[in-house]
Structures are given as C-alpha cells and as structure tokens.
C-alpha positions as CSV (number, residue, x, y, z in Angstrom):
1,X,-36.4,58.2,-8.1
2,X,-35.9,56.7,-4.7
3,X,-34.3,53.3,-4.8
4,X,-33.4,50.6,-2.3
5,X,-30.9,47.8,-3.1
6,X,-29.4,44.8,-1.4
7,X,-29.6,41.0,-1.2
8,X,-32.4,41.2,1.3
9,X,-32.0,37.6,2.5
10,X,-34.5,37.1,5.2
11,X,-36.1,40.5,4.8
12,X,-35.2,41.1,8.4
13,X,-36.0,44.0,10.7
14,X,-33.1,46.0,9.3
15,X,-34.4,45.5,5.7
16,X,-37.9,46.3,7.0
17,X,-36.7,49.7,8.3
18,X,-35.4,50.5,4.9
19,X,-38.5,49.3,3.1
20,X,-40.7,51.4,5.4
21,X,-39.4,54.5,3.5
22,X,-41.5,53.2,0.5
23,X,-38.8,53.3,-2.3
24,X,-40.0,53.6,-5.9
25,X,-37.9,50.6,-6.9
26,X,-36.2,47.8,-5.0
27,X,-33.3,46.1,-6.6
28,X,-32.6,42.6,-5.3
29,X,-29.0,41.3,-5.8
30,X,-28.1,37.6,-5.9
31,X,-27.3,35.9,-2.6
32,X,-23.6,35.0,-2.1
33,X,-24.7,31.8,-0.2
34,X,-25.9,28.6,-1.6
35,X,-28.3,28.2,1.3
36,X,-30.7,31.1,1.9
37,X,-33.1,32.3,4.6
38,X,-35.7,33.1,1.9
39,X,-36.2,31.7,-1.5
40,X,-36.9,34.0,-4.4
41,X,-40.6,33.4,-4.1
42,X,-40.6,34.0,-0.3
43,X,-38.4,37.1,-0.6
44,X,-40.8,38.6,-3.2
45,X,-43.8,38.0,-1.0
46,X,-42.0,39.6,2.0
47,X,-40.6,42.6,0.0
48,X,-44.1,43.3,-1.4
49,X,-45.6,43.1,2.1
50,X,-43.1,45.5,3.7
51,X,-42.5,47.9,0.8
52,X,-46.2,48.0,-0.3
53,X,-47.8,46.6,-3.4
54,X,-47.1,49.7,-5.5
55,X,-43.3,49.4,-5.1
56,X,-41.5,48.0,-8.2
57,X,-39.3,45.1,-7.3
58,X,-36.6,43.9,-9.7
59,X,-34.1,40.9,-9.3
60,X,-30.8,41.9,-10.9
61,X,-27.3,40.5,-11.3
62,X,-25.8,44.0,-10.6
63,X,-27.1,47.4,-9.7
64,X,-28.1,49.5,-12.7
65,X,-26.8,53.0,-13.0
66,X,-29.2,55.7,-12.1
67,X,-27.3,59.0,-11.7
68,X,-30.4,61.0,-10.7
69,X,-31.6,58.4,-8.2
70,X,-31.6,58.7,-4.4
71,X,-30.3,55.5,-2.8
72,X,-32.1,55.1,0.5
73,X,-30.3,54.2,3.7
74,X,-31.1,53.8,7.4
75,X,-29.3,53.5,10.7
76,X,-28.5,49.9,11.6
77,X,-31.3,48.2,13.6
78,X,-29.8,46.6,16.7
79,X,-30.4,43.3,18.5
80,X,-28.5,42.6,21.7
81,X,-26.5,45.8,21.0
82,X,-25.3,44.6,17.6
83,X,-26.6,45.3,14.1
84,X,-29.0,42.8,12.7
85,X,-27.7,40.9,9.7
86,X,-28.6,37.9,7.6
87,X,-25.4,36.3,8.7
88,X,-26.3,36.7,12.4
89,X,-29.7,35.1,11.8
90,X,-28.1,32.3,9.9
91,X,-25.7,31.6,12.7
92,X,-28.5,31.6,15.3
93,X,-30.6,29.1,13.3
94,X,-27.6,26.8,12.8
95,X,-27.1,26.9,16.6
96,X,-30.8,26.2,17.3
97,X,-31.4,29.6,18.8
98,X,-34.8,29.9,17.2
99,X,-36.2,32.7,19.4
100,X,-33.1,34.8,18.7
101,X,-33.6,34.3,15.0
102,X,-37.3,35.3,15.2
103,X,-36.4,38.4,17.2
104,X,-34.0,39.6,14.5
105,X,-36.3,38.6,11.6
106,X,-39.4,40.2,13.1
107,X,-41.4,37.2,12.3
108,X,-41.1,33.4,12.9
109,X,-38.6,31.6,10.7
110,X,-40.8,29.6,8.3
111,X,-40.4,26.6,6.2
112,X,-42.7,26.3,3.1
113,X,-43.1,23.2,1.1
114,X,-45.2,20.2,-0.1
115,X,-46.4,17.4,2.1
116,X,-44.8,14.2,0.8
117,X,-45.1,10.5,1.7
118,X,-42.8,9.1,4.4
119,X,-42.4,5.6,5.6
120,X,-45.6,6.0,7.7
121,X,-44.1,4.2,10.7
122,X,-45.5,6.8,13.1
123,X,-49.0,5.5,12.3
124,X,-48.1,2.1,13.8
125,X,-47.8,3.7,17.2
126,X,-50.7,6.2,16.9
127,X,-48.4,9.1,15.9
128,X,-48.9,10.0,12.3
129,X,-46.6,12.7,11.0
130,X,-46.6,15.3,8.3
131,X,-43.5,15.1,6.1
132,X,-42.5,18.4,4.5
133,X,-40.3,18.8,1.4
134,X,-38.7,22.3,1.2
135,X,-36.7,24.0,-1.6
136,X,-33.1,22.6,-1.8
137,X,-31.6,26.1,-1.2
138,X,-33.7,26.7,1.9
139,X,-31.5,26.9,5.1
140,X,-32.6,24.4,7.7
141,X,-31.8,25.0,11.4
142,X,-29.7,22.8,13.6
143,X,-30.9,19.2,13.7
144,X,-33.2,18.7,16.6
145,X,-36.8,18.6,17.8
146,X,-38.7,21.9,17.8
147,X,-42.0,23.3,18.9
148,X,-43.7,24.5,15.8
149,X,-46.9,26.0,14.3
150,X,-48.2,24.5,11.1
151,X,-50.6,26.7,9.0
152,X,-53.1,24.8,6.9
153,X,-55.8,26.7,5.1
154,X,-55.2,29.7,7.3
155,X,-55.6,27.7,10.6
156,X,-52.7,27.4,13.0
157,X,-51.9,24.0,14.6
158,X,-49.5,23.4,17.4
159,X,-47.0,20.6,16.7
160,X,-43.7,18.9,17.5
161,X,-41.2,18.8,14.5
162,X,-38.1,16.6,14.1
163,X,-35.6,18.0,11.7
164,X,-32.7,15.7,10.9
165,X,-31.9,12.0,10.4
166,X,-34.0,9.2,12.0
167,X,-31.6,7.1,13.9
168,X,-34.3,5.0,15.5
169,X,-35.6,3.7,12.2
170,X,-32.6,3.7,9.9
171,X,-28.9,4.6,9.8
172,X,-29.2,6.8,6.7
173,X,-27.9,10.4,6.7
174,X,-31.1,11.6,5.0
175,X,-32.6,14.7,6.6
176,X,-36.4,14.7,7.1
177,X,-38.8,17.3,8.4
178,X,-41.6,15.4,10.3
179,X,-44.3,17.1,12.3
180,X,-46.7,15.5,14.8
181,X,-49.7,17.8,14.8
182,X,-52.0,18.2,17.8
183,X,-55.7,17.8,17.2
184,X,-55.3,17.2,13.5
185,X,-56.1,14.0,11.5
186,X,-56.6,15.2,7.9
187,X,-54.7,13.9,4.8
188,X,-52.4,16.6,3.6
189,X,-50.4,14.7,0.9
190,X,-49.6,16.9,-2.1
191,X,-50.7,20.1,-0.3
192,X,-48.4,23.1,0.3
193,X,-48.2,24.3,3.9
194,X,-46.2,26.6,6.1
195,X,-44.2,25.5,9.2
196,X,-43.2,28.2,11.7
197,X,-40.3,27.3,14.0
198,X,-40.9,28.6,17.4
199,X,-38.6,26.9,20.0
200,X,-35.9,24.3,20.2
201,X,-36.7,21.4,22.5
202,X,-33.9,18.8,22.3
203,X,-31.4,17.1,20.1
204,X,-32.2,14.1,17.8
205,X,-31.9,11.0,19.9
206,X,-31.8,7.3,19.0
207,X,-34.4,5.3,21.0
208,X,-34.8,1.5,21.4
209,X,-38.2,1.4,19.8
210,X,-41.0,3.5,18.2
211,X,-42.9,3.1,21.4
212,X,-40.1,4.9,23.2
213,X,-40.2,7.6,20.6
214,X,-43.9,8.0,21.1
215,X,-43.4,8.3,24.9
216,X,-40.8,11.0,24.4
217,X,-43.0,12.9,21.9
218,X,-45.8,12.9,24.4
219,X,-43.4,14.7,26.8
220,X,-42.4,17.1,24.0
221,X,-46.1,17.8,23.4
222,X,-46.6,18.7,27.1
223,X,-43.6,21.0,26.9
224,X,-44.8,22.9,23.9
225,X,-48.3,23.2,25.3
226,X,-46.8,24.9,28.3
227,X,-45.0,27.4,26.2
228,X,-48.2,28.9,24.9
229,X,-46.8,29.2,21.3
230,X,-50.2,29.8,19.7
C-alpha cells in the first residue's frame, strides 16, 4: 500500500506534488498551530481534489504502523529558490504579501464563512457591506484593505475587503471582515460564501467621517478594477 502522511496545512504546491502520485491512503496529522491555513473541512475538500476521489483520507493523532507500506516522498517544490512550506505561507499572509502566498499555495488564499449582520452603517452612505464570520481557528492575514473576489452561487464578484478593527466607527479591538461588492445588491444574510484574497491595497486608517471612508473606498475600487483580478 502506498501512503502519504503529514499535517497538510494549506495543501500547498509541495503537498500537491506528493498527492499527484495518487497514494492509496492519506494520513493527516494534527496541526501544531492554533491558527491554520485550512480548517479540517477545507483540508478534506482540497485533499480530495488533488489526491482524487478514490484516495482514502484519514485524520489521525499519530501515524499507524504499516510495515509493508511504501511512504511516498517528493523533492521539495521551490518558490523564490526556497522550499515551499506552510510556515512560509503563514508568514507571507501575516505580512500582507497575498500574491506571494497564492504563488506558494497554487490557488488564492480563501476565507469561507457565513454572512452575518453588522452595524449596517455603510448603507447610510450608499456603501453596504457583506460581513463574513469565519472559523475561529482560521488564520487571517495582516490587518488591512484588500482587493478580493467573492463567490456567490458560483458567480465571482470583484470587491474591496477590510480586515481588522473599524477605528472610524468605534475604538473596539474587534476584528471584522467587511466587503464592498461591485455590481451586487442582494441580501446574503445567513448564506455561506467564499472570499478569495487577491491583493493588498493599504493599511486600516481612521477617517474623520463615513463620507471620507466612502471616498477612499471609491479610490480602492478604481485600483482593484485596474488590477484585472477577475
């Protein structure tokens, strides 16, 4: 029996090279970190996609003994002349280097979650936002404003997302994920959506009013439109 084993956090390009050998069984070990690139559900979906639907995937606390098994291995996959690792991807995200993280993952870093109610202050200045609640263990990138793509019912929408506190409206340390979507006006409360992070725009800034926020977001929108993210 041919087996593959590891933590597989992120299921990055190095992991994908290993999974391309189509192991009979994939053993997934616990993550040593409290914050992860992929939740168990996300990891299972990615492992299934890259290993094939016929591969057996098992989450274990320790590697079972299989004396007759062949443990698969591959040469390290490099990015910028260094081996790709989950830790390098984590560091890139925490520094806001989104494109670098995507290059190592082989796909956009994606936040999954439920759309929840916010304070709805954006509506007062014609800028309604989608507020996303993710799993507690999901690693968030550096606080800032990002160019993003939100996937709703299989359709991709360009947007501008703020991840972090909201110093213009309160002094609370609460981190929110708020997205202003272009060409979208549907009610998404209670739905589960995907948010692809594509590019870092700027840090979180305190403005003198919501009108000033709206003016800056208009500039952000023009910036992401020029990046051709879709």
